[in-house]
C-alpha positions in Angstrom: -28.5 -0.5 -2.1 -25.1 0.9 -3.1 -22.3 -0.5 -0.9 -19.0 1.3 -0.8 -15.8 0.2 0.9 -13.1 2.3 2.4 -9.9 0.9 4.0 -7.6 2.7 6.5 -4.5 2.3 8.5 -3.1 4.4 11.4 0.5 4.0 12.3 1.3 6.7 15.0 4.8 7.9 15.9 5.4 9.5 19.2 8.1 11.7 20.7 7.4 12.4 24.4 9.5 14.5 26.9 9.1 15.0 30.6 11.4 17.0 32.8 14.0 14.8 34.4 13.1 11.8 32.2 14.8 10.5 29.1 13.0 11.3 25.8 10.7 8.5 24.7 10.0 7.9 21.0 8.8 5.1 18.8 5.7 3.7 17.1 2.5 3.3 18.9 -0.5 1.0 18.5 -1.4 0.2 14.8 -5.0 0.3 13.7 -6.4 -1.3 10.5 -9.9 -0.7 9.5 -12.4 -1.1 6.7 -15.7 0.9 6.4 -18.6 -0.8 4.7 -21.3 1.7 3.8 -24.7 0.1 4.2 -26.7 3.2 3.3 -25.3 6.4 1.7 -26.2 9.7 3.4 -28.0 12.4 1.5 -31.4 13.3 0.1 -33.0 13.4 3.6 -31.7 10.0 4.7 -29.1 9.1 7.3 -26.1 7.1 6.2 -25.1 4.0 8.1 -21.9 2.1 8.0 -20.0 -0.6 10.0 -16.2 -0.2 10.5 -14.6 -3.5 11.6 -11.2 -2.7 13.1 -8.1 -4.6 14.2 -5.8 -3.1 16.8 -2.1 -4.3 17.1 -0.7 -3.1 20.4 2.9 -1.8 20.4 3.7 -3.9 23.5 2.4 -7.1 25.0 -0.2 -6.4 27.8 1.0 -7.0 31.3 -1.5 -9.7 31.8 0.0 -11.7 28.9 -3.1 -11.4 26.7 -2.8 -11.0 22.9 -1.4 -7.8 21.3 -4.1 -8.2 18.7 -7.6 -6.9 19.5 -10.7 -6.1 17.5 -13.4 -3.5 17.6 -16.8 -3.1 15.9 -18.1 0.4 15.6 -21.3 1.5 13.9 -21.3 4.9 12.2 -24.1 7.2 11.2 -24.0 10.4 9.2 -26.5 13.1 8.3 -25.6 15.7 5.6 -27.3 19.1 5.5 -26.5 22.2 3.5 -23.0 23.4 4.4 -22.5 21.0 7.3 -22.8 17.4 8.5 -23.3 15.5 11.7 -21.5 12.2 12.4 -21.7 9.8 15.3 -20.3 6.3 16.0 -20.3 3.9 18.9 -19.2 0.3 19.5 -17.2 -2.2 21.5 -13.5 -3.0 21.8 -12.7 -6.7 22.5 -10.3 -5.7 25.3 -13.3 -4.5 27.3 -14.3 -0.9 26.3 -17.4 0.7 25.1 -17.0 4.0 23.2 -19.0 6.6 21.5 -18.2 9.8 19.6 -19.9 12.6 17.7 -18.6 15.2 15.3 -19.9 18.3 13.6 -18.3 19.4 10.3 -18.8 22.8 8.7 -17.9 23.6 5.1 -15.7 26.7 5.0 -15.3 26.6 1.2 -15.5 24.1 -1.6 -12.1 22.8 -0.5 -11.9 23.4 3.3 -13.8 22.0 6.3 -13.7 22.6 10.0 -14.6 19.8 12.4 -15.2 19.6 16.1 -15.6 16.3 17.9 -16.3 14.8 21.3 -15.5 11.2 22.3 -16.1 9.1 25.4 -14.9 5.7 26.4 -15.7 3.4 29.3 -13.8 0.3 30.6 -16.2 -2.6 31.2 -13.5 -4.6 33.0 -12.0 -4.1 36.4 -8.2 -3.9 36.2 -6.4 -4.1 39.6 -3.2 -2.3 38.2 -5.2 0.5 36.6 -7.2 1.0 39.9 -4.0 1.0 41.9 -2.5 3.6 39.6 -5.6 5.8 40.0 -6.7 5.6 36.3 -10.3 6.5 35.7 -12.6 3.9 34.1 -14.1 6.6 31.8 -12.5 9.3 29.6 -13.8 12.1 27.5 -11.8 14.0 24.9 -12.6 17.0 22.7 -10.8 18.0 19.5 -11.0 20.4 16.6 -9.5 20.2 13.2 -9.1 21.5 9.6 -9.2 19.6 6.4 -8.1 21.0 3.0 -8.6 19.3 -0.4 -5.5 19.7 -2.5 -7.3 17.9 -5.3 -10.6 16.1 -5.5 -8.8 12.8 -4.5 -6.1 14.2 -2.1 -6.7 15.9 1.2 -4.5 17.1 4.1 -5.7 17.5 7.7 -4.6 18.6 11.1 -6.3 18.2 14.5 -5.7 19.4 18.1 -7.5 18.2 21.2 -7.3 17.2 24.9 -8.9 15.2 27.6 -11.7 17.2 29.2 -12.9 14.6 31.8 -11.4 14.0 35.2 -7.7 14.1 34.9 -5.3 11.2 35.8 -1.8 10.3 34.7 -3.2 8.7 31.5 -5.0 11.9 30.4 -3.9 13.8 27.4 -3.0 17.5 27.8 -2.5 17.7 24.1 -3.6 15.4 21.3 -2.2 16.4 17.9 -2.5 14.6 14.6 -1.9 15.4 11.0 -2.0 13.4 7.8 -2.9 13.0 4.2 -5.8 11.1 2.7 -5.8 9.6 -0.8 -8.9 8.6 -2.8 -8.5 5.6 -5.1 -10.7 5.0 -8.1 -11.7 1.6 -9.1 -12.1 0.6 -12.8 
């Protein structure tokens, strides 16, 4: 068995405007993760990994609970000629089940197009969320492009939106961009 480790960090910055309301901006929730590959994909076998994650909320929850939460997703991947299929699912300690799937197509040796669908469901009843009319479930779809600048450096951009029943917590636009670095061990 060949185990591999990947580490990641997401530190989002937001800039939000709404007619008649002051512009809001700042840093959002921070996510730290590590992916442990239990079985590598390829040669007719499905890859499997676990991705323990720590979430640090940008504000203290109204109920006074901790700003630090955890999640434990399991991920699978199947590679085929020119494309791959990925899926993950798991549990967030604040009471949410989630699942996602993605399909990635190789456009060239340096560029990939990815489409994804994700769904989450709250396992807890929250009186405030119910009073505000928030749905217990949410489904988002997105599409993105990744380009390898070098074998160990890639840039990416993604656009998406909520496609399930809309409420005031739905996303009319989800946009992300970033850079990924591959580090080599001795």
